[in-house]
N, C-alpha and C positions, 0 to 999 in steps of 0.2 A: 505492499497499501500505499511505504515511503519510498519507496522508489517511481509509482505514480507518477507520486505528486512532485517531486525534480525531476522528472523526463517531461510531465506540462510544464512547469516551472521557463525548466530552460528555450524547450519549444519555444513561449511565447515571448519570456528575451530576445529571442535567436530572430522573433519576426519584430518585433518590437525596436531593437537596431539598423534591422534593414530598412524599415518605413522611417525611420530615422534620421540616418543615411540617405539614404535614396530620395528624401525631404530637403536636407545637404547639397548634394548632385545636383538640384532641377531648378538649385532659384540660382535664376539669372544675374550675369555679369553687368552692370549698368556698359558704357560703352560711350564714353561723353559726345560730345560736339567737339571740333574746331578742329588743331589741331595735334599730333601725336607723333613726338618724338622714334625716329626711325633711324639706329646707327650713322654715322656720320654727317644728316641731309635729316632732316626736320617733309612727311609729306604732309600733306593733309589733305583730306575728302570734303569734297562740294556736301557731300552727306553718307551719313557712314553704316545708315538705319533701312531699310524701304517693308515696307509691308502691301501683300501680292491682294491683297482682305481677304472674298471667296475666292476660287476658283474648285473650275469642276473635273476630276479627274480625264471627260473623257473629250476635254477640251488641250489635254496632250503638258509641255514643254512650253514655260512660264521665262519671260530675262530683263536680266536690265544692268541699262549703264549704268556705273560709279566711275566720277568722274578722278584722282590722285594726280594730287601737285607737288612737286616739288618747290614749293619754295624762299630756299634755302641759298645761301651760294658756294653749296658744297654737293658732287654728286652720290646717291645715293644707290647701291647697291644690289638688285632688290632680286633676290638668291632661292624664295622660294614661296609660291601658291595654293595652300592647303584647303580643303573643305573638309564640313565637320562630321556630311555622312557622302554616302555613294550615291546617294537622287542629287545629289550639286555637281556639278562643274563651273570654273571659273574658266577662264581664257583675258589675256593679257594683251594689249592691241593698243598699239601706236603703232601708226594713221592705216596705213597699207596691212603692216605686220602684225600679224595675228597668232600671238604664241599659247600654243594649249588643247586640247584639257588640263587641268590640271585638278585633281578632284582629293580625296581622302587618301590618308596619308594610311597604307597597309591594306588596305585591300583592292585587290586585283591589281599588283606586284606593284612596282615604286614608282612615284610623282617624277615624274623628271621638274632637274633646273628649268626654272627658269632663267638664269644670268643674264637680266639684261639693265643696264647701267641707264639710273636717271637721272637726264645730266641738272641743274641749277635751274632754273624756271618753267625744265618738262613738263607735262602731263604725259601722264597716258586711260584709257577706260578700261579699265574690269569690265566683262563680263560674264554675269551670276545665272546659270542658268538652270533649276529647280524643273523637274519629272516629275509630278506625282503621282503618275504607275511608276517606278521606282518600292515604293516596296507592298504593292500588288492591289487586293481589296483590301485588304483587313487598315490599307496604310490610306486615313484620313482623320482627321480635327484637324487639329494642331500645331507644322512644325513651325518649327525656332532652329534654323541655318546659321553657320559662321564660315566666313570666308577668312580667313588671315595670310596678312601678307608678311616676310620676313627680307630682312636684311640677312650680308653677310657673317653680324655680328647676334645672328638672333632675334636681336627689337624685332618688335611687330607692333601693325594696325590694322585689325579688325572691320571689315564690315560685315551687316548683321544685314537676313530676308527672314520676315516670316506671310505665314497665308494659314489659311484653311479651308482643306485639301475635303471634296466635296465629291460623291462618285461621279 
């Protein structure tokens, strides 16, 4: 009898711990507006957050262009771009030159390096493409994805997209 009570308590504590740590992990880190330091230079995004609102799986992929600028007098070497989920990819666009797709690290092989120098005063467009069908029919509801731009020193600038996926 005593062993059963102890076993039940251990199981209950285990699930309470999972619930607690799951809540902590789900809390979004607020993304500040304005300029964020990236390496020796500074990248600024006109917008760092975009909400697609309600999107339907039947309408397919959606995309958004983010404009990222180097507003300093020093070059920034953009080494990598990664996404927080396989359902999202990003491209780095410099005029007619489009590099990518860059996706989630660790899935589907290695994410290629960007290796792009953004000179002082230059801009790049970051095209973010979200596929609402990537998670199958059960993938409905709120999504929140982060796109991370990292320089050669590992300093990062985050962009974020949200949507509510419907069938």
